[in-house]
The first five atom37 places (N, CA, C, CB, O) and aatype in JSON, in Angstrom:
{
  "aatype": [12, 6, 14, 1, 10, 15, 10, 9, 16, 10, 7, 13, 19, 3, 10, 7, 1, 0, 16, 0, 13, 18, 6, 6, 10, 7, 17, 14, 1, 1, 19, 5, 13, 0, 5, 7, 19, 0, 13, 13, 5, 10, 7, 7, 10, 7, 10, 15, 10, 18, 14, 1, 0, 3, 10, 0, 11, 3, 0, 7, 19, 0, 10, 6, 2, 1, 14, 15, 5, 7, 13, 16, 10, 0, 18, 2, 16, 8, 15, 1, 3, 6, 19, 7, 11, 19, 10, 16, 5, 0, 6, 19, 10, 7, 6, 1, 9, 9, 1, 8, 7, 5, 3, 0, 19, 17, 0, 7, 8, 8, 7, 8, 13, 4, 3, 10, 3, 7, 13, 10, 17, 6, 19, 0, 17, 2, 14, 3, 13, 9, 9, 7, 2, 3, 7, 4, 10, 9, 10, 10, 0],
  "atom_mask": [
    [1, 1, 1, 1, 1],
    [1, 1, 1, 1, 1],
    [1, 1, 1, 1, 1],
    [1, 1, 1, 1, 1],
    [1, 1, 1, 1, 1],
    [1, 1, 1, 1, 1],
    [1, 1, 1, 1, 1],
    [1, 1, 1, 1, 1],
    [1, 1, 1, 1, 1],
    [1, 1, 1, 1, 1],
    [1, 1, 1, 0, 1],
    [1, 1, 1, 1, 1],
    [1, 1, 1, 1, 1],
    [1, 1, 1, 1, 1],
    [1, 1, 1, 1, 1],
    [1, 1, 1, 0, 1],
    [1, 1, 1, 1, 1],
    [1, 1, 1, 1, 1],
    [1, 1, 1, 1, 1],
    [1, 1, 1, 1, 1],
    [1, 1, 1, 1, 1],
    [1, 1, 1, 1, 1],
    [1, 1, 1, 1, 1],
    [1, 1, 1, 1, 1],
    [1, 1, 1, 1, 1],
    [1, 1, 1, 0, 1],
    [1, 1, 1, 1, 1],
    [1, 1, 1, 1, 1],
    [1, 1, 1, 1, 1],
    [1, 1, 1, 1, 1],
    [1, 1, 1, 1, 1],
    [1, 1, 1, 1, 1],
    [1, 1, 1, 1, 1],
    [1, 1, 1, 1, 1],
    [1, 1, 1, 1, 1],
    [1, 1, 1, 0, 1],
    [1, 1, 1, 1, 1],
    [1, 1, 1, 1, 1],
    [1, 1, 1, 1, 1],
    [1, 1, 1, 1, 1],
    [1, 1, 1, 1, 1],
    [1, 1, 1, 1, 1],
    [1, 1, 1, 0, 1],
    [1, 1, 1, 0, 1],
    [1, 1, 1, 1, 1],
    [1, 1, 1, 0, 1],
    [1, 1, 1, 1, 1],
    [1, 1, 1, 1, 1],
    [1, 1, 1, 1, 1],
    [1, 1, 1, 1, 1],
    [1, 1, 1, 1, 1],
    [1, 1, 1, 1, 1],
    [1, 1, 1, 1, 1],
    [1, 1, 1, 1, 1],
    [1, 1, 1, 1, 1],
    [1, 1, 1, 1, 1],
    [1, 1, 1, 1, 1],
    [1, 1, 1, 1, 1],
    [1, 1, 1, 1, 1],
    [1, 1, 1, 0, 1],
    [1, 1, 1, 1, 1],
    [1, 1, 1, 1, 1],
    [1, 1, 1, 1, 1],
    [1, 1, 1, 1, 1],
    [1, 1, 1, 1, 1],
    [1, 1, 1, 1, 1],
    [1, 1, 1, 1, 1],
    [1, 1, 1, 1, 1],
    [1, 1, 1, 1, 1],
    [1, 1, 1, 0, 1],
    [1, 1, 1, 1, 1],
    [1, 1, 1, 1, 1],
    [1, 1, 1, 1, 1],
    [1, 1, 1, 1, 1],
    [1, 1, 1, 1, 1],
    [1, 1, 1, 1, 1],
    [1, 1, 1, 1, 1],
    [1, 1, 1, 1, 1],
    [1, 1, 1, 1, 1],
    [1, 1, 1, 1, 1],
    [1, 1, 1, 1, 1],
    [1, 1, 1, 1, 1],
    [1, 1, 1, 1, 1],
    [1, 1, 1, 0, 1],
    [1, 1, 1, 1, 1],
    [1, 1, 1, 1, 1],
    [1, 1, 1, 1, 1],
    [1, 1, 1, 1, 1],
    [1, 1, 1, 1, 1],
    [1, 1, 1, 1, 1],
    [1, 1, 1, 1, 1],
    [1, 1, 1, 1, 1],
    [1, 1, 1, 1, 1],
    [1, 1, 1, 0, 1],
    [1, 1, 1, 1, 1],
    [1, 1, 1, 1, 1],
    [1, 1, 1, 1, 1],
    [1, 1, 1, 1, 1],
    [1, 1, 1, 1, 1],
    [1, 1, 1, 1, 1],
    [1, 1, 1, 0, 1],
    [1, 1, 1, 1, 1],
    [1, 1, 1, 1, 1],
    [1, 1, 1, 1, 1],
    [1, 1, 1, 1, 1],
    [1, 1, 1, 1, 1],
    [1, 1, 1, 1, 1],
    [1, 1, 1, 0, 1],
    [1, 1, 1, 1, 1],
    [1, 1, 1, 1, 1],
    [1, 1, 1, 0, 1],
    [1, 1, 1, 1, 1],
    [1, 1, 1, 1, 1],
    [1, 1, 1, 1, 1],
    [1, 1, 1, 1, 1],
    [1, 1, 1, 1, 1],
    [1, 1, 1, 1, 1],
    [1, 1, 1, 0, 1],
    [1, 1, 1, 1, 1],
    [1, 1, 1, 1, 1],
    [1, 1, 1, 1, 1],
    [1, 1, 1, 1, 1],
    [1, 1, 1, 1, 1],
    [1, 1, 1, 1, 1],
    [1, 1, 1, 1, 1],
    [1, 1, 1, 1, 1],
    [1, 1, 1, 1, 1],
    [1, 1, 1, 1, 1],
    [1, 1, 1, 1, 1],
    [1, 1, 1, 1, 1],
    [1, 1, 1, 1, 1],
    [1, 1, 1, 0, 1],
    [1, 1, 1, 1, 1],
    [1, 1, 1, 1, 1],
    [1, 1, 1, 0, 1],
    [1, 1, 1, 1, 1],
    [1, 1, 1, 1, 1],
    [1, 1, 1, 1, 1],
    [1, 1, 1, 1, 1],
    [1, 1, 1, 1, 1],
    [1, 1, 1, 1, 1]
  ],
  "atom_positions": [
    [[0.85, -1.18, 0.0], [0.0, 0.0, 0.0], [0.89, 1.23, 0.0], [-0.97, 0.0, 1.22], [1.73, 1.4, 0.89]],
    [[0.72, 2.1, -0.98], [1.49, 3.34, -1.06], [1.12, 4.27, 0.08], [1.26, 4.04, -2.42], [-0.04, 4.28, 0.51]],
    [[2.07, 5.06, 0.59], [1.77, 5.97, 1.7], [1.06, 7.23, 1.22], [3.06, 6.35, 2.43], [1.68, 8.24, 0.91]],
    [[-0.29, 7.14, 1.17], [-1.06, 8.3, 0.72], [-2.48, 8.2, 1.22], [-1.04, 8.42, -0.81], [-2.97, 7.12, 1.57]],
    [[-3.13, 9.33, 1.25], [-4.54, 9.42, 1.58], [-5.22, 10.04, 0.37], [-4.8, 10.26, 2.89], [-4.81, 11.11, -0.07]],
    [[-6.24, 9.39, -0.18], [-6.88, 9.83, -1.41], [-8.1, 10.71, -1.17], [-7.28, 8.65, -2.24], [-8.24, 11.78, -1.77]],
    [[-8.97, 10.25, -0.29], [-10.27, 10.87, -0.14], [-10.71, 10.77, 1.32], [-11.31, 10.21, -1.06], [-10.64, 9.7, 1.91]],
    [[-11.15, 11.87, 1.88], [-11.74, 11.88, 3.22], [-13.24, 12.03, 3.05], [-11.14, 13.03, 4.11], [-13.7, 12.97, 2.39]],
    [[-14.01, 11.12, 3.64], [-15.46, 11.2, 3.6], [-15.96, 11.51, 4.99], [-16.08, 9.88, 3.05], [-15.68, 10.78, 5.95]],
    [[-16.72, 12.59, 5.11], [-17.3, 12.99, 6.38], [-18.8, 12.74, 6.33], [-17.0, 14.47, 6.7], [-19.47, 13.12, 5.37]],
    [[-19.33, 12.11, 7.38], [-20.76, 11.81, 7.44], [-21.52, 12.92, 8.16], [0.0, 0.0, 0.0], [-21.15, 13.31, 9.27]],
    [[-22.58, 13.41, 7.52], [-23.37, 14.5, 8.08], [-24.83, 14.1, 8.21], [-23.24, 15.75, 7.21], [-25.33, 13.28, 7.44]],
    [[-25.5, 14.68, 9.19], [-26.93, 14.46, 9.36], [-27.69, 15.16, 8.23], [-27.41, 14.96, 10.75], [-28.65, 14.6, 7.7]],
    [[-27.27, 16.37, 7.87], [-27.94, 17.16, 6.83], [-26.94, 17.44, 5.7], [-28.51, 18.5, 7.42], [-26.17, 18.4, 5.77]],
    [[-26.96, 16.59, 4.67], [-26.0, 16.71, 3.57], [-26.12, 18.04, 2.85], [-26.19, 15.57, 2.6], [-25.11, 18.65, 2.51]],
    [[-27.34, 18.5, 2.6], [-27.54, 19.77, 1.89], [-26.92, 20.95, 2.61], [0.0, 0.0, 0.0], [-26.26, 21.79, 2.0]],
    [[-27.12, 20.99, 3.89], [-26.56, 22.08, 4.71], [-25.03, 22.02, 4.71], [-27.09, 22.01, 6.16], [-24.36, 23.04, 4.58]],
    [[-24.49, 20.81, 4.85], [-23.03, 20.64, 4.87], [-22.43, 21.03, 3.52], [-22.66, 19.19, 5.21], [-21.4, 21.71, 3.47]],
    [[-23.07, 20.61, 2.43], [-22.58, 20.93, 1.09], [-22.56, 22.44, 0.88], [-23.44, 20.26, 0.01], [-21.59, 23.0, 0.38]],
    [[-23.64, 23.08, 1.27], [-23.73, 24.55, 1.13], [-22.62, 25.24, 1.91], [-25.11, 25.06, 1.61], [-22.04, 26.22, 1.44]],
    [[-22.32, 24.73, 3.1], [-21.27, 25.32, 3.92], [-19.92, 25.28, 3.21], [-21.17, 24.59, 5.27], [-19.22, 26.29, 3.13]],
    [[-19.54, 24.1, 2.69], [-18.24, 23.98, 2.02], [-18.2, 24.78, 0.72], [-17.93, 22.52, 1.74], [-17.17, 25.33, 0.36]],
    [[-19.33, 24.82, 0.01], [-19.38, 25.66, -1.2], [-19.21, 27.13, -0.84], [-20.72, 25.44, -1.95], [-18.55, 27.88, -1.56]],
    [[-19.81, 27.53, 0.28], [-19.69, 28.92, 0.72], [-18.26, 29.25, 1.16], [-20.66, 29.19, 1.86], [-17.85, 30.41, 1.13]],
    [[-17.52, 28.26, 1.57], [-16.11, 28.48, 1.89], [-15.29, 28.75, 0.63], [-15.54, 27.26, 2.64], [-14.15, 29.22, 0.7]],
    [[-15.88, 28.45, -0.52], [-15.18, 28.63, -1.78], [-14.42, 27.41, -2.22], [0.0, 0.0, 0.0], [-13.6, 27.49, -3.14]],
    [[-14.67, 26.26, -1.59], [-14.0, 25.03, -1.98], [-14.56, 24.56, -3.31], [-14.15, 23.93, -0.9], [-15.77, 24.58, -3.5]],
    [[-13.69, 24.15, -4.26], [-14.17, 23.76, -5.59], [-14.88, 22.4, -5.58], [-12.99, 23.71, -6.57], [-14.27, 21.36, -5.32]],
    [[-16.19, 22.43, -5.86], [-16.97, 21.2, -5.91], [-16.76, 20.53, -7.26], [-18.48, 21.48, -5.67], [-16.72, 21.19, -8.3]],
    [[-16.62, 19.21, -7.25], [-16.4, 18.42, -8.45], [-17.42, 17.29, -8.52], [-14.96, 17.86, -8.48], [-18.22, 17.11, -7.61]],
    [[-17.39, 16.53, -9.61], [-18.26, 15.37, -9.83], [-19.71, 15.76, -9.52], [-17.81, 14.15, -8.95], [-20.4, 15.08, -8.76]],
    [[-20.15, 16.85, -10.12], [-21.47, 17.42, -9.81], [-22.63, 16.48, -10.15], [-21.64, 18.71, -10.56], [-23.72, 16.64, -9.62]],
    [[-22.39, 15.5, -11.03], [-23.46, 14.59, -11.43], [-23.78, 13.55, -10.36], [-23.1, 13.9, -12.72], [-24.83, 12.91, -10.42]],
    [[-22.9, 13.36, -9.38], [-23.09, 12.34, -8.35], [-24.28, 12.71, -7.46], [-21.8, 12.17, -7.5], [-24.39, 13.85, -7.01]],
    [[-25.15, 11.75, -7.2], [-26.33, 11.96, -6.37], [-26.07, 11.48, -4.93], [-27.55, 11.21, -6.97], [-25.44, 10.45, -4.73]],
    [[-26.54, 12.23, -3.95], [-26.44, 11.82, -2.56], [-25.06, 11.95, -1.95], [0.0, 0.0, 0.0], [-24.79, 11.39, -0.89]],
    [[-24.17, 12.66, -2.61], [-22.81, 12.87, -2.14], [-22.28, 14.15, -2.76], [-21.89, 11.64, -2.49], [-22.68, 14.52, -3.87]],
    [[-21.39, 14.83, -2.07], [-20.76, 16.03, -2.62], [-19.25, 15.84, -2.55], [-21.2, 17.33, -1.85], [-18.72, 15.44, -1.51]],
    [[-18.54, 16.13, -3.64], [-17.09, 15.98, -3.71], [-16.44, 17.34, -3.88], [-16.69, 15.04, -4.87], [-16.95, 18.21, -4.58]],
    [[-15.29, 17.51, -3.21], [-14.52, 18.75, -3.3], [-13.06, 18.4, -3.55], [-14.67, 19.6, -2.01], [-12.54, 17.44, -2.98]],
    [[-12.4, 19.18, -4.4], [-10.98, 18.99, -4.68], [-10.18, 19.81, -3.67], [-10.63, 19.41, -6.16], [-10.4, 21.01, -3.53]],
    [[-9.27, 19.16, -2.99], [-8.42, 19.83, -1.99], [-6.97, 19.57, -2.37], [-8.72, 19.31, -0.54], [-6.3, 18.73, -1.77]],
    [[-6.47, 20.29, -3.36], [-5.13, 20.02, -3.87], [-5.12, 18.61, -4.43], [0.0, 0.0, 0.0], [-5.92, 18.3, -5.31]],
    [[-4.23, 17.76, -3.95], [-4.17, 16.38, -4.41], [-5.07, 15.44, -3.62], [0.0, 0.0, 0.0], [-5.01, 14.23, -3.8]],
    [[-5.89, 15.99, -2.75], [-6.76, 15.2, -1.88], [-8.21, 15.53, -2.2], [-6.45, 15.47, -0.38], [-8.53, 16.66, -2.55]],
    [[-9.08, 14.55, -2.09], [-10.51, 14.79, -2.27], [-11.24, 14.71, -0.95], [0.0, 0.0, 0.0], [-10.86, 13.94, -0.07]],
    [[-12.27, 15.53, -0.81], [-13.16, 15.48, 0.34], [-14.55, 15.15, -0.16], [-13.15, 16.83, 1.14], [-15.03, 15.78, -1.11]],
    [[-15.19, 14.18, 0.45], [-16.58, 13.89, 0.1], [-17.44, 14.04, 1.34], [-16.72, 12.47, -0.51], [-17.03, 13.71, 2.46]],
    [[-18.64, 14.53, 1.13], [-19.64, 14.67, 2.18], [-20.75, 13.68, 1.87], [-20.19, 16.16, 2.27], [-21.21, 13.6, 0.73]],
    [[-21.19, 12.94, 2.88], [-22.12, 11.84, 2.67], [-23.06, 11.77, 3.86], [-21.36, 10.49, 2.47], [-22.65, 12.12, 4.97]],
    [[-24.3, 11.34, 3.69], [-25.19, 11.2, 4.84], [-24.63, 10.19, 5.85], [-26.6, 10.77, 4.37], [-24.22, 9.09, 5.48]],
    [[-24.62, 10.58, 7.12], [-24.01, 9.73, 8.15], [-24.64, 8.34, 8.21], [-24.13, 10.41, 9.5], [-23.92, 7.35, 8.29]],
    [[-25.97, 8.26, 8.18], [-26.62, 6.95, 8.27], [-26.26, 6.08, 7.07], [-28.15, 7.11, 8.35], [-26.07, 4.87, 7.23]],
    [[-26.17, 6.67, 5.88], [-25.79, 5.9, 4.68], [-24.34, 5.45, 4.75], [-26.03, 6.73, 3.41], [-24.0, 4.38, 4.25]],
    [[-23.5, 6.26, 5.34], [-22.09, 5.92, 5.49], [-21.94, 4.66, 6.34], [-21.3, 7.1, 6.11], [-21.18, 3.76, 5.98]],
    [[-22.65, 4.6, 7.45], [-22.59, 3.42, 8.32], [-23.17, 2.19, 7.61], [-23.35, 3.68, 9.64], [-22.6, 1.1, 7.68]],
    [[-24.3, 2.38, 6.92], [-24.94, 1.28, 6.2], [-24.02, 0.74, 5.1], [-26.28, 1.73, 5.6], [-23.9, -0.48, 4.93]],
    [[-23.4, 1.64, 4.35], [-22.52, 1.26, 3.25], [-21.35, 0.42, 3.74], [-22.0, 2.5, 2.54], [-20.92, -0.52, 3.07]],
    [[-20.83, 0.75, 4.92], [-19.7, 0.02, 5.48], [-20.13, -1.24, 6.23], [-18.91, 0.92, 6.4], [-19.29, -2.07, 6.58]],
    [[-21.43, -1.37, 6.48], [-21.93, -2.55, 7.19], [-21.71, -2.48, 8.68], [0.0, 0.0, 0.0], [-21.53, -3.52, 9.33]],
    [[-21.73, -1.27, 9.24], [-21.56, -1.11, 10.69], [-22.8, -0.41, 11.26], [-20.26, -0.29, 11.01], [-23.53, 0.26, 10.54]],
    [[-23.01, -0.59, 12.56], [-24.15, 0.05, 13.22], [-23.91, 1.56, 13.31], [-24.37, -0.55, 14.64], [-22.79, 2.02, 13.51]],
    [[-24.99, 2.32, 13.15], [-24.91, 3.77, 13.25], [-24.67, 4.16, 14.7], [-26.2, 4.45, 12.71], [-25.47, 3.83, 15.58]],
    [[-23.58, 4.84, 14.94], [-23.24, 5.33, 16.27], [-22.75, 6.76, 16.15], [-22.17, 4.44, 16.96], [-22.57, 7.27, 15.04]],
    [[-22.53, 7.39, 17.25], [-22.1, 8.78, 17.23], [-20.61, 8.94, 17.49], [-22.88, 9.56, 18.24], [-20.14, 10.06, 17.71]],
    [[-19.87, 7.85, 17.48], [-18.42, 7.92, 17.68], [-17.77, 8.57, 16.46], [-17.83, 6.52, 17.93], [-18.31, 8.49, 15.36]],
    [[-16.6, 9.21, 16.65], [-15.94, 9.85, 15.5], [-15.71, 8.92, 14.31], [-14.63, 10.41, 15.94], [-15.84, 9.35, 13.17]],
    [[-15.38, 7.66, 14.56], [-15.12, 6.75, 13.44], [-16.39, 6.44, 12.65], [-14.5, 5.46, 13.94], [-16.31, 5.92, 11.54]],
    [[-17.56, 6.77, 13.22], [-18.81, 6.58, 12.5], [-19.16, 7.8, 11.66], [-19.94, 6.28, 13.49], [-20.01, 7.72, 10.78]],
    [[-18.51, 8.92, 11.92], [-18.82, 10.16, 11.21], [-18.0, 10.37, 9.96], [0.0, 0.0, 0.0], [-18.26, 11.31, 9.21]],
    [[-17.0, 9.52, 9.71], [-16.19, 9.66, 8.51], [-15.45, 8.36, 8.23], [-15.19, 10.83, 8.65], [-15.3, 7.51, 9.1]],
    [[-15.0, 8.22, 6.99], [-14.1, 7.13, 6.64], [-12.86, 7.73, 6.0], [-14.79, 6.1, 5.69], [-12.93, 8.76, 5.33]],
    [[-11.76, 7.09, 6.21], [-10.53, 7.43, 5.49], [-10.5, 6.51, 4.29], [-9.23, 7.28, 6.41], [-10.67, 5.3, 4.43]],
    [[-10.27, 7.07, 3.12], [-10.35, 6.26, 1.9], [-9.0, 6.13, 1.22], [-11.36, 6.85, 0.93], [-8.23, 7.09, 1.12]],
    [[-8.74, 4.94, 0.77], [-7.59, 4.66, -0.06], [-8.14, 4.21, -1.4], [-6.62, 3.58, 0.58], [-8.71, 3.12, -1.5]],
    [[-7.98, 5.03, -2.43], [-8.47, 4.68, -3.75], [-7.36, 3.99, -4.54], [-8.98, 5.92, -4.51], [-6.21, 4.43, -4.53]],
    [[-7.74, 2.91, -5.2], [-6.78, 2.07, -5.92], [-6.75, 2.41, -7.4], [-7.12, 0.6, -5.71], [-7.63, 3.1, -7.93]],
    [[-5.73, 1.9, -8.06], [-5.59, 2.07, -9.51], [-6.48, 1.11, -10.29], [-4.14, 1.87, -9.92], [-6.81, 1.37, -11.45]],
    [[-6.89, 0.01, -9.65], [-7.68, -1.01, -10.36], [-8.64, -1.7, -9.4], [-6.76, -2.04, -11.03], [-8.5, -1.62, -8.18]],
    [[-9.61, -2.37, -9.99], [-10.6, -3.14, -9.22], [-9.91, -4.23, -8.42], [-11.67, -3.76, -10.16], [-10.21, -4.42, -7.24]],
    [[-8.99, -4.96, -9.04], [-8.31, -6.07, -8.39], [-7.45, -5.63, -7.2], [-7.44, -6.79, -9.39], [-7.24, -6.4, -6.26]],
    [[-6.97, -4.41, -7.25], [-6.11, -3.92, -6.17], [-6.87, -3.79, -4.85], [-5.5, -2.58, -6.55], [-6.26, -3.82, -3.78]],
    [[-8.2, -3.63, -4.9], [-9.0, -3.51, -3.67], [-8.77, -4.72, -2.78], [-10.51, -3.36, -4.01], [-8.47, -4.57, -1.6]],
    [[-8.92, -5.92, -3.33], [-8.73, -7.14, -2.55], [-7.31, -7.29, -2.03], [0.0, 0.0, 0.0], [-7.11, -7.76, -0.9]],
    [[-6.33, -6.91, -2.83], [-4.94, -7.01, -2.4], [-4.65, -6.12, -1.2], [-4.0, -6.65, -3.56], [-3.96, -6.52, -0.26]],
    [[-5.19, -4.89, -1.23], [-4.95, -3.96, -0.12], [-5.69, -4.44, 1.14], [-5.4, -2.53, -0.49], [-5.15, -4.36, 2.24]],
    [[-6.92, -4.94, 0.98], [-7.66, -5.46, 2.13], [-6.94, -6.65, 2.75], [-9.08, -5.87, 1.72], [-6.87, -6.78, 3.97]],
    [[-6.39, -7.52, 1.91], [-5.63, -8.67, 2.42], [-4.4, -8.19, 3.17], [-5.22, -9.6, 1.26], [-4.06, -8.73, 4.23]],
    [[-3.72, -7.19, 2.62], [-2.54, -6.64, 3.29], [-2.92, -6.06, 4.66], [-1.88, -5.56, 2.41], [-2.19, -6.24, 5.64]],
    [[-4.04, -5.35, 4.72], [-4.49, -4.79, 6.0], [-4.79, -5.89, 7.0], [-5.74, -3.91, 5.79], [-4.45, -5.78, 8.18]],
    [[-5.44, -6.96, 6.54], [-5.78, -8.08, 7.42], [-4.52, -8.76, 7.95], [-6.65, -9.09, 6.68], [-4.45, -9.1, 9.13]],
    [[-3.54, -8.95, 7.09], [-2.27, -9.55, 7.5], [-1.59, -8.7, 8.57], [-1.34, -9.73, 6.27], [-0.93, -9.23, 9.46]],
    [[-1.76, -7.39, 8.47], [-1.14, -6.48, 9.43], [-1.95, -6.33, 10.72], [-0.96, -5.13, 8.79], [-1.6, -5.53, 11.59]],
    [[-3.03, -7.1, 10.85], [-3.79, -7.11, 12.08], [-5.04, -6.24, 12.1], [0.0, 0.0, 0.0], [-5.69, -6.1, 13.13]],
    [[-5.37, -5.64, 10.96], [-6.58, -4.82, 10.91], [-7.79, -5.73, 10.76], [-6.5, -3.79, 9.74], [-7.69, -6.84, 10.22]],
    [[-8.94, -5.25, 11.23], [-10.18, -6.03, 11.19], [-10.95, -5.7, 9.91], [-11.05, -5.75, 12.44], [-11.34, -4.55, 9.7]],
    [[-11.17, -6.7, 9.06], [-11.94, -6.51, 7.84], [-13.42, -6.41, 8.23], [-11.7, -7.67, 6.81], [-13.96, -7.31, 8.87]],
    [[-14.06, -5.33, 7.83], [-15.47, -5.1, 8.12], [-16.33, -5.61, 6.96], [-15.75, -3.6, 8.38], [-17.36, -6.26, 7.16]],
    [[-15.89, -5.31, 5.76], [-16.61, -5.74, 4.56], [-15.57, -6.03, 3.49], [-17.63, -4.66, 4.08], [-14.81, -5.16, 3.09]],
    [[-15.56, -7.27, 3.02], [-14.64, -7.65, 1.95], [-15.04, -6.96, 0.65], [-14.61, -9.18, 1.76], [-16.15, -6.47, 0.53]],
    [[-14.12, -6.94, -0.31], [-14.37, -6.27, -1.58], [-15.66, -6.73, -2.24], [0.0, 0.0, 0.0], [-15.93, -7.93, -2.34]],
    [[-16.45, -5.76, -2.68], [-17.71, -6.05, -3.35], [-18.04, -4.91, -4.3], [-18.85, -6.26, -2.33], [-17.52, -3.8, -4.17]],
    [[-18.91, -5.19, -5.26], [-19.35, -4.14, -6.16], [-20.16, -3.12, -5.39], [-20.17, -4.72, -7.34], [-20.92, -3.46, -4.49]],
    [[-19.97, -1.85, -5.74], [-20.63, -0.75, -5.05], [-21.8, -0.21, -5.88], [-19.63, 0.37, -4.76], [-21.83, -0.4, -7.1]],
    [[-22.74, 0.44, -5.22], [-23.9, 1.0, -5.91], [-23.5, 2.1, -6.89], [-24.9, 1.54, -4.91], [-24.26, 2.42, -7.8]],
    [[-22.31, 2.69, -6.72], [-21.84, 3.77, -7.59], [-20.95, 3.23, -8.71], [-21.08, 4.81, -6.77], [-20.16, 3.98, -9.28]],
    [[-21.07, 1.96, -9.03], [-20.43, 1.32, -10.19], [-18.95, 1.01, -10.0], [-20.58, 2.18, -11.39], [-18.26, 0.69, -10.97]],
    [[-18.45, 1.1, -8.8], [-17.07, 0.75, -8.54], [-17.0, -0.54, -7.74], [0.0, 0.0, 0.0], [-17.9, -1.38, -7.8]],
    [[-15.93, -0.68, -6.99], [-15.69, -1.87, -6.17], [-15.02, -1.4, -4.89], [-14.8, -2.93, -6.93], [-14.11, -0.58, -4.94]],
    [[-15.47, -1.9, -3.72], [-14.89, -1.43, -2.47], [-15.06, -2.43, -1.34], [-15.52, -0.11, -2.09], [-15.85, -3.37, -1.42]],
    [[-14.3, -2.2, -0.28], [-14.39, -2.96, 0.96], [-13.96, -2.05, 2.09], [0.0, 0.0, 0.0], [-13.48, -0.94, 1.86]],
    [[-14.13, -2.51, 3.33], [-13.82, -1.67, 4.49], [-13.05, -2.46, 5.55], [-15.12, -1.1, 5.1], [-13.23, -3.67, 5.7]],
    [[-12.2, -1.76, 6.27], [-11.55, -2.33, 7.45], [-11.46, -1.26, 8.54], [-10.14, -2.87, 7.1], [-11.48, -0.07, 8.26]],
    [[-11.36, -1.72, 9.79], [-11.12, -0.82, 10.92], [-9.68, -1.01, 11.34], [-12.1, -1.1, 12.12], [-9.18, -2.13, 11.42]],
    [[-9.01, 0.12, 11.6], [-7.64, -0.01, 12.1], [-7.69, -0.37, 13.58], [-6.83, 1.3, 11.86], [-8.77, -0.48, 14.16]],
    [[-6.56, -0.54, 14.18], [-6.51, -1.02, 15.56], [-7.14, -0.06, 16.56], [-5.09, -1.27, 15.96], [-7.49, -0.47, 17.66]],
    [[-7.29, 1.23, 16.2], [-7.95, 2.2, 17.06], [-9.43, 2.38, 16.71], [-7.25, 3.54, 16.98], [-10.12, 3.19, 17.33]],
    [[-9.91, 1.62, 15.73], [-11.32, 1.67, 15.37], [-11.67, 2.66, 14.28], [0.0, 0.0, 0.0], [-12.85, 2.84, 13.98]],
    [[-10.67, 3.32, 13.67], [-10.97, 4.23, 12.57], [-11.33, 3.42, 11.33], [-9.77, 5.17, 12.28], [-10.66, 2.45, 10.99]],
    [[-12.39, 3.84, 10.68], [-12.93, 3.12, 9.53], [-12.27, 3.58, 8.24], [-14.44, 3.32, 9.44], [-12.24, 4.77, 7.93]],
    [[-11.74, 2.61, 7.49], [-11.1, 2.85, 6.19], [-11.91, 2.19, 5.1], [-9.64, 2.33, 6.18], [-12.42, 1.08, 5.28]],
    [[-12.04, 2.87, 3.97], [-12.62, 2.28, 2.77], [-11.49, 2.12, 1.76], [-13.79, 3.17, 2.19], [-10.7, 3.04, 1.54]],
    [[-11.42, 0.96, 1.15], [-10.49, 0.72, 0.04], [-11.37, 0.6, -1.19], [-9.58, -0.58, 0.27], [-12.23, -0.28, -1.25]],
    [[-11.16, 1.47, -2.17], [-12.11, 1.54, -3.27], [-11.44, 1.77, -4.62], [-13.11, 2.64, -3.02], [-10.4, 2.43, -4.72]],
    [[-12.07, 1.2, -5.64], [-11.74, 1.53, -7.02], [-12.99, 2.17, -7.61], [-11.29, 0.25, -7.85], [-14.07, 1.58, -7.61]],
    [[-12.82, 3.38, -8.1], [-13.93, 4.12, -8.71], [-13.55, 4.4, -10.16], [-14.23, 5.46, -7.92], [-12.56, 5.09, -10.41]],
    [[-14.32, 3.89, -11.12], [-13.96, 4.09, -12.52], [-14.04, 5.55, -12.97], [-14.85, 3.25, -13.39], [-13.52, 5.9, -14.03]],
    [[-14.69, 6.41, -12.18], [-14.81, 7.82, -12.52], [-13.71, 8.68, -11.91], [-16.14, 8.34, -12.07], [-13.65, 9.88, -12.17]],
    [[-12.83, 8.1, -11.11], [-11.74, 8.83, -10.48], [-10.43, 8.5, -11.19], [-11.64, 8.5, -8.96], [-10.25, 7.38, -11.68]],
    [[-9.54, 9.46, -11.23], [-8.22, 9.25, -11.8], [-7.21, 9.3, -10.65], [-7.88, 10.33, -12.9], [-7.22, 10.22, -9.84]],
    [[-6.35, 8.3, -10.6], [-5.24, 8.29, -9.64], [-3.98, 8.53, -10.45], [-5.17, 6.92, -8.82], [-3.61, 7.71, -11.29]],
    [[-3.32, 9.66, -10.2], [-2.11, 10.0, -10.94], [-0.96, 9.09, -10.61], [0.0, 0.0, 0.0], [-1.02, 8.34, -9.63]],
    [[0.09, 9.14, -11.39], [1.28, 8.32, -11.14], [1.9, 8.62, -9.79], [2.3, 8.54, -12.24], [2.57, 7.76, -9.21]],
    [[1.69, 9.84, -9.28], [2.23, 10.21, -7.97], [1.28, 9.86, -6.84], [2.53, 11.68, -7.95], [1.56, 10.19, -5.68]],
    [[0.15, 9.2, -7.14], [-0.81, 8.81, -6.12], [-1.88, 9.84, -5.84], [0.0, 0.0, 0.0], [-2.78, 9.59, -5.04]],
    [[-1.81, 10.99, -6.49], [-2.81, 12.02, -6.27], [-4.14, 11.63, -6.89], [-2.33, 13.36, -6.84], [-4.2, 11.08, -7.99]],
    [[-5.2, 11.91, -6.17], [-6.55, 11.71, -6.67], [-6.97, 12.93, -7.48], [-7.54, 11.44, -5.51], [-6.8, 14.06, -7.03]],
    [[-7.51, 12.7, -8.66], [-7.98, 13.8, -9.51], [-9.48, 13.6, -9.7], [-7.21, 13.84, -10.9], [-9.92, 12.62, -10.29]],
    [[-10.26, 14.58, -9.19], [-11.71, 14.56, -9.35], [-12.07, 15.45, -10.54], [-12.44, 15.05, -8.04], [-11.66, 16.61, -10.61]],
    [[-12.82, 14.89, -11.46], [-13.18, 15.64, -12.66], [-14.36, 16.55, -12.37], [-13.52, 14.68, -13.82], [-15.19, 16.25, -11.51]],
    [[-14.44, 17.66, -13.08], [-15.52, 18.64, -12.87], [-16.85, 18.06, -13.26], [-15.25, 19.91, -13.67], [-17.87, 18.74, -13.16]]
  ]
}
């Protein structure tokens, strides 16, 4: 696994209000066609805003109010097959697999693990995202 962070997803109770807040900050919103999620380009990093209850459901965990339930740290891969390889590597290193690689409702492939402190990670391949040779995530307008 390359040492990088691709996308931070924060779970909100009111997605519309949260999206408006970040837009009002002047953060550049991208992937405008995506429904039920808002994406922002932060240099080489992406930020996504997602409904908190859907975030927990998507990862297959119970909805709670702990910080690890309010966001996921995402590692986006170069390919669909790489999702399983990274999840296996995490498991070998002692991380708890929450959801093994599976097709996602947004046409990609993803799985989840919790690190030893309980922070939730998503490992995902999204056919609409570009991962540069330097590992930077590029969100298209």
